[in-house]
All heavy atoms as an XYZ file, in Angstrom:
727
protein
N       0.814     -1.191      0.000
C       0.000      0.000      0.000
C       0.863      1.263      0.000
O       0.435      2.293     -0.474
C      -0.909     -0.038      1.233
C      -2.002      0.991      1.203
S      -3.160      0.698     -0.112
C      -4.671      0.820      0.735
N       2.097      1.188      0.523
C       2.941      2.371      0.572
C       3.321      2.845     -0.817
O       3.445      4.038     -1.046
C       4.203      2.081      1.382
C       3.949      2.164      2.842
C       5.152      1.980      3.697
N       6.434      2.051      3.037
C       7.539      1.568      3.537
N       7.496      0.939      4.693
N       8.688      1.685      2.918
N       3.531      1.934     -1.762
C       3.873      2.317     -3.127
C       2.753      3.113     -3.786
O       2.994      4.084     -4.490
N       1.521      2.686     -3.540
C       0.380      3.400     -4.107
C       0.222      4.774     -3.477
O      -0.117      5.743     -4.143
C      -0.910      2.602     -3.912
C      -0.943      1.331     -4.712
C      -2.237      0.638     -4.563
N      -3.098      1.104     -5.639
C      -4.385      0.861     -5.702
N      -4.967      0.166     -4.762
N      -5.099      1.295     -6.714
N       0.477      4.870     -2.174
C       0.374      6.156     -1.490
C       1.422      7.131     -2.015
O       1.128      8.300     -2.271
C       0.552      5.970      0.032
O      -0.421      5.035      0.493
C       0.376      7.278      0.766
N       2.662      6.647     -2.198
C       3.724      7.504     -2.724
C       3.417      7.983     -4.126
O       3.605      9.161     -4.454
N       2.925      7.062     -4.973
C       2.569      7.433     -6.337
C       1.420      8.435     -6.345
O       1.432      9.408     -7.101
C       2.199      6.181     -7.146
C       1.805      6.411     -8.591
C       2.961      7.042     -9.358
C       1.382      5.101     -9.229
N       0.443      8.217     -5.465
C      -0.690      9.138     -5.385
C      -0.233     10.532     -4.969
O      -0.658     11.541     -5.544
C      -1.727      8.609     -4.400
N       0.679     10.604     -3.990
C       1.183     11.905     -3.550
C       1.990     12.592     -4.647
O       1.896     13.812     -4.823
C       2.024     11.744     -2.288
C       1.254     11.367     -1.023
C       2.216     11.113      0.129
C       0.251     12.446     -0.664
N       2.773     11.825     -5.403
C       3.524     12.405     -6.513
C       2.594     12.953     -7.586
O       2.817     14.041     -8.123
C       4.472     11.371     -7.120
C       5.735     11.072     -6.330
C       6.491      9.910     -6.955
C       6.617     12.295     -6.265
N       1.547     12.211     -7.896
C       0.599     12.673     -8.908
C      -0.159     13.912     -8.442
O      -0.389     14.838     -9.220
C      -0.366     11.548     -9.278
C       0.255     10.383    -10.046
C      -0.757      9.263    -10.220
C       0.779     10.846    -11.383
N      -0.535     13.941     -7.164
C      -1.212     15.121     -6.623
C      -0.278     16.320     -6.675
O      -0.673     17.427     -7.074
C      -1.705     14.852     -5.180
C      -2.857     13.842     -5.210
C      -2.134     16.151     -4.497
C      -3.238     13.317     -3.844
N       0.985     16.108     -6.288
C       1.960     17.189     -6.342
C       2.161     17.702     -7.755
O       2.253     18.915     -7.986
N       2.225     16.780     -8.726
C       2.382     17.187    -10.124
C       1.182     18.000    -10.588
O       1.323     19.021    -11.274
C       2.567     15.962    -11.016
N      -0.005     17.572    -10.199
C      -1.207     18.313    -10.566
C      -1.234     19.708     -9.968
O      -1.589     20.679    -10.638
N      -0.828     19.818     -8.711
C      -0.781     21.129     -8.059
C       0.233     22.024     -8.752
O      -0.026     23.213     -8.997
C      -0.454     20.968     -6.558
C      -0.116     22.301     -5.916
C      -1.619     20.318     -5.821
N       1.399     21.479     -9.098
C       2.410     22.265     -9.801
C       1.904     22.745    -11.163
O       2.159     23.881    -11.559
C       3.697     21.463     -9.974
C       4.542     21.276     -8.724
C       5.708     20.347     -9.016
C       5.039     22.604     -8.205
N       1.185     21.887    -11.875
C       0.644     22.272    -13.182
C      -0.382     23.397    -13.019
O      -0.363     24.381    -13.766
C       0.028     21.049    -13.897
C       1.140     20.088    -14.321
C      -0.792     21.481    -15.105
C       0.629     18.751    -14.814
N      -1.254     23.264    -12.021
C      -2.265     24.310    -11.798
C      -1.605     25.628    -11.398
O      -1.964     26.696    -11.900
C      -3.290     23.857    -10.728
C      -4.168     22.744    -11.318
C      -4.148     25.023    -10.249
C      -5.079     22.088    -10.312
N      -0.617     25.568    -10.494
C       0.078     26.791    -10.089
C       0.805     27.430    -11.265
O       0.842     28.657    -11.390
C       1.065     26.495     -8.957
C       0.460     26.218     -7.585
C       1.537     25.817     -6.607
C      -0.312     27.426     -7.086
N       1.379     26.610    -12.128
C       2.058     27.141    -13.306
C       1.065     27.826    -14.246
O       1.345     28.894    -14.779
C       2.798     26.028    -14.033
C       3.680     26.557    -15.135
O       4.379     27.548    -14.946
N       3.647     25.915    -16.282
N      -0.099     27.219    -14.422
C      -1.116     27.815    -15.292
C      -1.652     29.118    -14.711
O      -2.049     30.013    -15.454
C      -2.279     26.841    -15.510
C      -1.898     25.597    -16.276
C      -1.526     25.933    -17.681
C      -1.176     24.687    -18.453
N      -0.667     24.978    -19.763
N      -1.648     29.241    -13.388
C      -2.130     30.461    -12.744
C      -1.043     31.529    -12.673
O      -1.305     32.651    -12.263
C      -2.640     30.138    -11.339
C      -3.876     29.265    -11.358
S      -4.399     28.731     -9.725
C      -4.856     30.261     -8.969
N       0.180     31.188    -13.067
C       1.253     32.158    -13.113
C       2.047     32.288    -11.829
O       2.799     33.242    -11.659
N       1.924     31.342    -10.893
C       2.638     31.430     -9.628
C       4.043     30.846     -9.681
O       4.844     31.110     -8.803
C       1.849     30.728     -8.511
C       0.618     31.482     -8.121
C      -0.633     30.950     -8.350
C       0.713     32.722     -7.525
C      -1.765     31.642     -7.997
C      -0.417     33.424     -7.164
C      -1.662     32.883     -7.400
N       4.332     30.028    -10.659
C       5.660     29.427    -10.769
C       6.364     29.960    -12.002
O       5.750     30.262    -13.006
C       5.564     27.902    -10.872
C       5.201     27.162     -9.597
C       5.112     25.678     -9.873
C       6.196     27.417     -8.495
N       7.657     30.041    -11.915
C       8.469     30.448    -13.059
C       8.521     29.265    -14.025
O       8.694     28.120    -13.627
C       9.881     30.851    -12.593
C      10.741     31.251    -13.758
C       9.805     31.954    -11.560
N       8.394     29.560    -15.311
C       8.364     28.496    -16.313
C       9.617     27.656    -16.347
O       9.558     26.444    -16.529
N      10.784     28.277    -16.147
C      12.020     27.502    -16.184
C      12.105     26.544    -15.008
O      12.626     25.431    -15.142
C      13.229     28.437    -16.200
O      13.271     29.208    -15.026
N      11.597     26.945    -13.840
C      11.596     26.048    -12.681
C      10.695     24.849    -12.952
O      11.062     23.707    -12.670
C      11.125     26.796    -11.438
C      10.984     25.960    -10.178
C      12.346     25.442     -9.725
C      10.341     26.768     -9.075
N       9.526     25.098    -13.528
C       8.619     23.998    -13.855
C       9.223     23.099    -14.925
O       9.040     21.899    -14.910
C       7.267     24.552    -14.322
C       6.242     23.480    -14.536
C       5.679     22.840    -13.465
C       5.857     23.119    -15.811
C       4.732     21.851    -13.648
C       4.921     22.138    -16.012
C       4.352     21.501    -14.934
N       9.982     23.698    -15.846
C      10.629     22.916    -16.894
C      11.683     21.969    -16.351
O      11.994     20.956    -16.966
N      12.244     22.272    -15.200
C      13.212     21.373    -14.569
C      12.510     20.383    -13.650
O      12.913     19.227    -13.542
C      14.280     22.187    -13.806
C      15.145     22.944    -14.821
C      15.145     21.294    -12.937
C      16.146     23.870    -14.211
N      11.433     20.821    -12.992
C      10.734     19.928    -12.069
C      10.023     18.780    -12.787
O       9.951     17.668    -12.260
C       9.726     20.716    -11.233
C      10.304     21.624    -10.162
C       9.188     22.391     -9.465
C      11.111     20.839     -9.154
N       9.493     19.028    -13.968
C       8.763     17.978    -14.678
C       9.656     16.793    -15.060
O       9.279     15.646    -14.813
C       8.046     18.552    -15.907
C       7.179     17.547    -16.597
C       6.021     17.102    -15.994
C       7.533     17.030    -17.823
C       5.209     16.161    -16.615
C       6.743     16.090    -18.453
C       5.574     15.654    -17.846
N      10.854     17.009    -15.627
C      11.715     15.859    -15.897
C      12.142     15.120    -14.629
O      12.234     13.886    -14.623
C      12.934     16.457    -16.597
C      12.474     17.744    -17.147
C      11.398     18.221    -16.231
N      12.374     15.871    -13.544
C      12.728     15.216    -12.281
C      11.563     14.366    -11.794
O      11.755     13.255    -11.295
C      13.154     16.271    -11.237
C      14.487     16.887    -11.652
C      13.249     15.657     -9.849
C      14.934     18.040    -10.800
N      10.347     14.862    -11.963
C       9.164     14.090    -11.589
C       9.070     12.808    -12.417
O       8.748     11.742    -11.886
C       7.896     14.934    -11.760
C       6.590     14.230    -11.447
C       6.494     13.929     -9.961
C       5.412     15.074    -11.887
N       9.363     12.900    -13.710
C       9.354     11.702    -14.545
C      10.388     10.682    -14.067
O      10.121      9.479    -14.030
C       9.638     12.062    -16.003
C       8.475     12.560    -16.833
C       8.955     12.920    -18.239
C       7.382     11.531    -16.912
N      11.564     11.158    -13.697
C      12.608     10.253    -13.207
C      12.167      9.584    -11.910
O      12.329      8.372    -11.744
C      13.938     11.020    -13.025
C      14.473     11.465    -14.386
C      14.965     10.166    -12.292
C      15.625     12.437    -14.320
N      11.585     10.361    -11.007
C      11.115      9.800     -9.739
C      10.010      8.777     -9.976
O      10.010      7.696     -9.371
C      10.641     10.931     -8.791
C       9.914     10.377     -7.583
C      11.827     11.773     -8.346
N       9.073      9.098    -10.867
C       8.016      8.134    -11.181
C       8.581      6.878    -11.824
O       8.093      5.769    -11.588
C       6.968      8.774    -12.090
C       6.044      9.793    -11.433
C       5.149     10.435    -12.477
C       5.223      9.157    -10.338
N       9.623      7.014    -12.643
C      10.281      5.849    -13.227
C      10.936      4.974    -12.178
O      10.860      3.741    -12.236
N      11.575      5.598    -11.193
C      12.190      4.828    -10.101
C      11.119      4.110     -9.297
O      11.287      2.940     -8.923
C      13.045      5.758     -9.205
C      13.485      5.054     -7.943
C      14.253      6.275     -9.972
N      10.004      4.784     -9.045
C       8.891      4.147     -8.332
C       8.367      2.969     -9.153
O       8.068      1.900     -8.608
C       7.764      5.164     -8.035
C       6.505      4.476     -7.546
C       8.241      6.183     -7.019
N       8.275      3.137    -10.475
C       7.824      2.043    -11.333
C       8.764      0.854    -11.286
O       8.328     -0.297    -11.212
N      10.067      1.100    -11.316
C      11.036      0.001    -11.233
C      10.957     -0.666     -9.866
O      11.034     -1.892     -9.756
C      12.460      0.517    -11.537
C      12.576      0.833    -13.025
C      13.520     -0.494    -11.117
C      13.885      1.444    -13.436
N      10.786      0.132     -8.814
C      10.656     -0.410     -7.464
C       9.424     -1.306     -7.350
O       9.424     -2.285     -6.611
C      10.586      0.733     -6.458
C      10.499      0.293     -5.026
C      11.605     -0.250     -4.382
C       9.321      0.420     -4.309
C      11.534     -0.663     -3.069
C       9.238      0.019     -2.998
C      10.339     -0.526     -2.380
O      10.255     -0.931     -1.076
N       8.369     -0.991     -8.117
C       7.131     -1.778     -8.096
C       7.103     -2.851     -9.178
O       6.047     -3.297     -9.593
C       5.915     -0.861     -8.235
C       5.684     -0.041     -6.998
O       5.987     -0.468     -5.900
N       5.162      1.163     -7.171
N       8.285     -3.245     -9.663
C       8.456     -4.351    -10.621
C       7.880     -4.064    -12.004
O       7.535     -4.955    -12.738
C       7.829     -5.642    -10.077
C       8.290     -6.059     -8.705
C       9.598     -6.766     -8.753
C       9.901     -7.445     -7.445
N      10.729     -6.703     -6.556
N       7.766     -2.799    -12.375
C       7.344     -2.409    -13.721
C       8.577     -1.865    -14.436
O       8.721     -0.664    -14.655
C       6.240     -1.366    -13.650
C       5.075     -1.766    -12.784
C       3.803     -1.660    -13.522
C       2.576     -1.895    -12.707
N       2.474     -3.064    -11.954
N       9.480     -2.787    -14.791
C      10.810     -2.416    -15.287
C      10.759     -1.626    -16.595
O      11.447     -0.617    -16.736
C      11.663     -3.671    -15.490
C      11.858     -4.479    -14.251
S      12.865     -3.594    -13.100
C      12.980     -4.762    -11.792
N       9.963     -2.073    -17.559
C       9.950     -1.429    -18.876
C       9.372     -0.022    -18.782
O       9.973      0.942    -19.265
C       9.174     -2.289    -19.896
C       9.907     -3.616    -20.111
C       8.988     -1.543    -21.204
C       9.175     -4.597    -20.968
N       8.226      0.108    -18.129
C       7.600      1.422    -17.988
C       8.490      2.362    -17.178
O       8.675      3.527    -17.544
C       6.227      1.294    -17.326
C       5.447      2.588    -17.141
C       5.151      3.224    -18.485
C       4.180      2.330    -16.375
N       9.068      1.868    -16.102
C       9.956      2.688    -15.287
C      11.190      3.128    -16.058
O      11.610      4.282    -15.974
N      11.763      2.219    -16.844
C      12.940      2.565    -17.644
C      12.629      3.607    -18.706
O      13.428      4.510    -18.953
N      11.462      3.487    -19.326
C      11.055      4.468    -20.340
C      10.872      5.845    -19.709
O      11.334      6.855    -20.248
C       9.765      4.003    -21.055
C      10.068      2.789    -21.939
C       9.147      5.128    -21.874
C       8.842      2.129    -22.515
N      10.227      5.883    -18.544
C      10.009      7.172    -17.876
C      11.333      7.793    -17.436
O      11.523      9.006    -17.576
C       9.061      6.993    -16.694
C       7.648      6.657    -17.113
S       6.540      6.468    -15.729
C       6.210      8.166    -15.357
N      12.248      6.984    -16.922
C      13.559      7.501    -16.532
C      14.306      8.013    -17.761
O      14.917      9.085    -17.729
C      14.372      6.422    -15.794
C      13.781      6.170    -14.407
C      15.837      6.825    -15.668
C      14.417      5.009    -13.667
N      14.244      7.270    -18.859
C      14.916      7.691    -20.092
C      14.397      9.021    -20.605
O      15.176      9.924    -20.926
N      13.069      9.165    -20.674
C      12.486     10.436    -21.125
C      12.839     11.577    -20.177
O      13.157     12.688    -20.604
C      10.970     10.329    -21.276
C      10.525      9.704    -22.558
C       9.600      8.675    -22.555
C      11.021     10.136    -23.770
C       9.181      8.094    -23.739
C      10.609      9.563    -24.962
C       9.692      8.528    -24.936
N      12.782     11.296    -18.882
C      13.120     12.329    -17.906
C      14.563     12.787    -18.034
O      14.858     13.979    -17.977
N      15.489     11.830    -18.229
C      16.905     12.190    -18.376
C      17.154     12.979    -19.655
O      17.924     13.951    -19.652
C      17.771     10.933    -18.357
C      17.955     10.275    -16.996
C      18.711      8.961    -17.142
C      18.653     11.202    -16.028
N      16.502     12.585    -20.742
C      16.671     13.316    -22.007
C      16.150     14.743    -21.863
O      16.800     15.709    -22.289
C      15.973     12.577    -23.162
C      16.734     11.291    -23.481
C      15.857     13.469    -24.400
C      16.010     10.362    -24.430
N      14.988     14.904    -21.244
C      14.430     16.241    -21.046
C      15.306     17.073    -20.113
O      15.530     18.260    -20.343
C      13.013     16.138    -20.476
C      11.992     15.603    -21.456
S      10.395     15.278    -20.689
C       9.881     16.922    -20.269
N      15.833     16.437    -19.067
C      16.659     17.159    -18.113
C      17.987     17.577    -18.735
O      18.487     18.668    -18.460
C      16.890     16.294    -16.876
C      17.405     16.984    -15.627
C      16.431     18.066    -15.187
C      17.601     15.978    -14.514
N      18.554     16.727    -19.584
C      19.798     17.100    -20.258
C      19.579     18.312    -21.153
O      20.440     19.186    -21.251
C      20.351     15.929    -21.070
C      21.011     14.878    -20.220
S      21.925     13.610    -21.127
C      20.853     13.138    -22.421
N      18.437     18.381    -21.807
C      18.137     19.535    -22.649
C      17.984     20.810    -21.832
O      18.392     21.889    -22.257
N      17.397     20.697    -20.647
C      17.189     21.874    -19.800
C      18.487     22.335    -19.140
O      18.656     23.512    -18.861
C      16.168     21.575    -18.702
C      14.810     21.182    -19.204
C      14.120     22.344    -19.835
C      12.750     21.908    -20.318
N      12.071     22.950    -21.030
N      19.392     21.403    -18.857
C      20.616     21.746    -18.138
C      21.841     21.773    -19.046
O      22.971     21.664    -18.574
C      20.838     20.758    -16.983
C      19.763     20.760    -15.899
C      20.075     19.720    -14.844
C      19.630     22.139    -15.263
N      21.641     21.955    -20.346
C      22.770     21.987    -21.282
C      23.689     23.164    -20.979
O      24.905     23.059    -21.127
C      22.261     22.055    -22.714
N      23.139     24.271    -20.526
C      23.963     25.434    -20.187
C      24.924     25.104    -19.054
O      26.063     25.555    -19.028
C      23.086     26.621    -19.804
C      22.226     26.356    -18.597
C      20.978     25.820    -18.584
C      22.571     26.589    -17.232
N      20.522     25.700    -17.302
C      21.484     26.165    -16.447
C      23.695     27.102    -16.598
C      21.479     26.255    -15.055
C      23.685     27.189    -15.214
C      22.590     26.764    -14.462
N      24.461     24.277    -18.093
C      25.313     23.894    -16.978
C      26.463     23.015    -17.440
O      27.590     23.157    -16.967
C      24.483     23.172    -15.916
C      25.216     22.705    -14.668
C      25.772     23.894    -13.904
C      24.287     21.904    -13.788
N      26.192     22.150    -18.396
C      27.239     21.278    -18.934
C      28.338     22.107    -19.595
O      29.524     21.826    -19.422
C      26.645     20.281    -19.932
C      27.613     19.280    -20.538
C      28.202     18.391    -19.459
C      26.919     18.459    -21.587
N      27.967     23.149    -20.319
C      28.954     24.028    -20.942
C      29.848     24.693    -19.908
O      31.065     24.777    -20.081
N      29.249     25.171    -18.822
C      30.036     25.781    -17.756
C      30.985     24.776    -17.116
O      32.146     25.095    -16.819
C      29.116     26.362    -16.679
C      28.602     27.722    -17.022
C      27.417     28.018    -17.608
C      29.264     28.965    -16.812
N      27.290     29.366    -17.778
C      28.414     29.976    -17.287
C      30.494     29.320    -16.269
C      28.748     31.317    -17.236
C      30.820     30.659    -16.213
C      29.959     31.638    -16.692
N      30.484     23.564    -16.863
C      31.321     22.542    -16.235
C      32.500     22.151    -17.123
O      33.619     21.956    -16.637
C      30.484     21.307    -15.881
C      29.469     21.505    -14.757
C      28.625     20.250    -14.594
C      30.151     21.873    -13.455
N      32.269     22.049    -18.429
C      33.356     21.727    -19.352
C      34.386     22.851    -19.359
O      35.603     22.598    -19.316
C      32.809     21.457    -20.771
C      33.925     21.404    -21.796
C      32.008     20.161    -20.788
N      33.920     24.094    -19.391
C      34.845     25.235    -19.392
C      35.681     25.279    -18.113
O      36.902     25.477    -18.161
C      34.063     26.538    -19.550
N      35.044     25.056    -16.978
C      35.779     25.042    -15.707
C      36.767     23.880    -15.672
O      37.892     24.020    -15.190
C      34.788     24.993    -14.520
C      34.029     26.313    -14.433
C      35.509     24.694    -13.214
C      32.871     26.304    -13.464
N      36.360     22.736    -16.210
C      37.271     21.597    -16.284
C      38.495     21.884    -17.128
O      39.624     21.524    -16.759
N      38.300     22.555    -18.262
C      39.433     22.941    -19.112
C      40.390     23.872    -18.363
O      41.604     23.724    -18.439
C      38.957     23.619    -20.391
C      38.406     22.688    -21.427
C      37.656     23.194    -22.482
C      38.625     21.323    -21.379
C      37.144     22.362    -23.463
C      38.120     20.480    -22.350
C      37.376     20.994    -23.385
N      39.819     24.835    -17.660
C      40.654     25.792    -16.922
C      41.460     25.071    -15.848
O      42.674     25.274    -15.711
C      39.778     26.908    -16.317
C      39.205     27.786    -17.427
C      40.578     27.746    -15.305
C      38.136     28.736    -16.961
N      40.797     24.217    -15.073
C      41.506     23.495    -14.011
C      42.566     22.553    -14.571
O      43.664     22.430    -14.008
C      40.510     22.730    -13.142
C      39.565     23.590    -12.301
C      38.557     22.725    -11.573
C      40.346     24.449    -11.319
N      42.271     21.896    -15.673
C      43.248     21.005    -16.287
C      44.433     21.806    -16.829
O      45.586     21.382    -16.693
C      42.591     20.183    -17.398
C      43.511     19.151    -17.989
C      43.976     18.099    -17.226
C      43.923     19.228    -19.317
C      44.828     17.143    -17.756
C      44.768     18.286    -19.863
C      45.213     17.241    -19.074
O      46.053     16.304    -19.604
N      44.169     22.961    -17.422
C      45.255     23.818    -17.902
C      46.149     24.287    -16.768
O      47.378     24.305    -16.893
N      45.548     24.642    -15.633
C      46.341     25.054    -14.466
C      47.188     23.893    -13.971
O      48.364     24.068    -13.630
C      45.411     25.602    -13.361
C      44.805     26.934    -13.795
C      46.167     25.759    -12.043
C      43.723     27.443    -12.873
N      46.616     22.686    -13.946
C      47.400     21.536    -13.486
C      48.546     21.232    -14.456
O      49.617     20.795    -14.034
C      46.504     20.306    -13.311
O      46.082     19.807    -14.554
N      48.347     21.480    -15.755
C      49.442     21.290    -16.710
C      50.554     22.308    -16.467
O      51.737     21.974    -16.570
C      48.926     21.421    -18.144
C      48.139     20.248    -18.706
C      47.635     20.567    -20.104
C      48.981     18.994    -18.727
N      50.175     23.553    -16.156
C      51.182     24.570    -15.884
C      51.992     24.246    -14.626
O      53.176     24.558    -14.544
C      50.534     25.947    -15.741
C      50.023     26.579    -17.035
C      49.296     27.875    -16.725
C      51.164     26.806    -18.006
N      51.365     23.615    -13.665
C      52.061     23.227    -12.438
C      52.883     21.970    -12.612
O      53.620     21.581    -11.722
C      51.052     23.022    -11.312
C      50.414     24.297    -10.835
C      49.536     24.026     -9.671
N      49.022     25.268     -9.128
C      48.151     25.323     -8.140
N      47.710     24.208     -7.605
N      47.734     26.480     -7.701
N      52.723     21.301    -13.752
C      53.488     20.086    -14.014
C      52.886     18.829    -13.438
O      53.531     17.797    -13.368
N      51.614     18.880    -13.023
C      50.971     17.713    -12.422
C      49.974     17.046    -13.363
O      49.442     15.995    -13.050
C      50.234     18.123    -11.148
C      51.151     18.645    -10.071
C      50.363     19.044     -8.862
C      51.292     19.627     -7.809
N      50.576     20.065     -6.625
N      49.689     17.635    -14.499
C      48.694     17.104    -15.414
C      49.262     16.028    -16.305
O      50.450     15.927    -16.542
N      48.372     15.197    -16.824
C      48.742     14.114    -17.725
C      48.628     14.598    -19.168
O      47.596     15.101    -19.565
C      47.830     12.915    -17.504
C      48.019     11.827    -18.537
C      49.120     11.008    -18.485
C      47.086     11.640    -19.558
C      49.304      9.999    -19.434
C      47.268     10.665    -20.507
C      48.384      9.845    -20.429
O      48.563      8.861    -21.365
N      49.692     14.444    -19.935
C      49.678     14.797    -21.350
C      49.942     13.516    -22.135
O      50.981     12.892    -21.952
C      50.757     15.845    -21.690
C      50.733     16.162    -23.165
C      50.561     17.100    -20.875
N      49.019     13.123    -22.982
C      49.221     11.864    -23.745
C      50.348     11.977    -24.739
O      50.735     12.977    -25.192
C      47.889     11.637    -24.435
C      47.130     12.894    -24.340
C      47.750     13.740    -23.279
């Protein structure tokens, strides 16, 4: 019964978020990130409840949507990684193939 209660609460929360977004109380970009996370959580709940295929599909869609929303963050992380690696090369501690 706990699995059904958790799923019910997630669905109610998703519905409330959709209504608040339609009423203009939430920022669209925040909702755009919360929806893929909700899909991932529902996919994990599905896998936990032995619905492997449905859960995997929901996790896959959620991850694809989340990667699209957080692409700007990936660019920043790559740039910071390049800078840190360049500094380590200047210090003589970096690996050069």
